[in-house]
C-alpha distance (Angstrom), angle and dihedral (degrees) to the residues before:
residue distance angle dihedral
M1 . . .
Q2 3.80 . .
E3 3.77 127.1 .
P4 3.82 107.8 -93.8
K5 3.80 116.4 -109.7
G6 3.78 133.3 -176.3
E7 3.78 129.9 -3.1
Q8 3.79 116.7 -24.5
S9 3.79 121.6 -126.8
L10 3.79 107.2 -154.7
P11 3.81 128.4 -175.3
E12 3.79 119.3 -108.5
L13 3.82 92.0 -107.9
G14 3.77 125.2 33.1
V15 3.79 148.8 105.0
H16 3.82 89.6 -68.0
L17 3.82 86.8 77.3
L18 3.81 88.3 67.3
V19 3.80 100.0 32.7
G20 3.80 101.2 34.1
N21 3.79 137.5 -106.3
D22 3.81 92.5 -71.4
I23 3.83 92.7 67.3
R24 3.82 92.1 129.1
T25 3.80 92.1 55.7
K26 3.80 91.4 46.5
A27 3.82 92.1 48.1
Y28 3.81 91.0 48.8
N29 3.81 91.7 49.5
L30 3.82 92.1 47.2
R31 3.80 92.2 50.2
R32 3.80 92.2 47.9
N33 3.81 92.2 48.7
L34 3.82 91.2 48.0
D35 3.81 90.8 50.3
E36 3.81 91.4 48.8
G37 3.83 93.0 47.5
R38 3.81 96.2 -117.8
V39 3.80 95.2 122.7
S40 3.79 139.2 19.2
L41 3.77 133.3 -157.6
I42 3.78 125.3 -118.8
E43 3.77 129.8 -170.8
T44 3.78 122.6 -144.3
V45 3.78 128.7 -171.9
A46 3.80 117.0 -163.4
V47 3.79 121.1 -165.6
K48 3.79 124.0 -168.2
H49 3.79 112.9 -148.0
C50 3.79 114.9 -154.6
I51 3.77 117.0 -153.2
């Protein structure tokens, strides 16, 4: 992952709609923090039981 530079050109539909237009900067920062051991990822699965 490279440090983002310049103006971003994003597709009409994509994850940036949920995360924001600065998705490249956020992805770069996440990758750097993972590499440097500052953060870790967890996965959660939630299930709704209907009675």
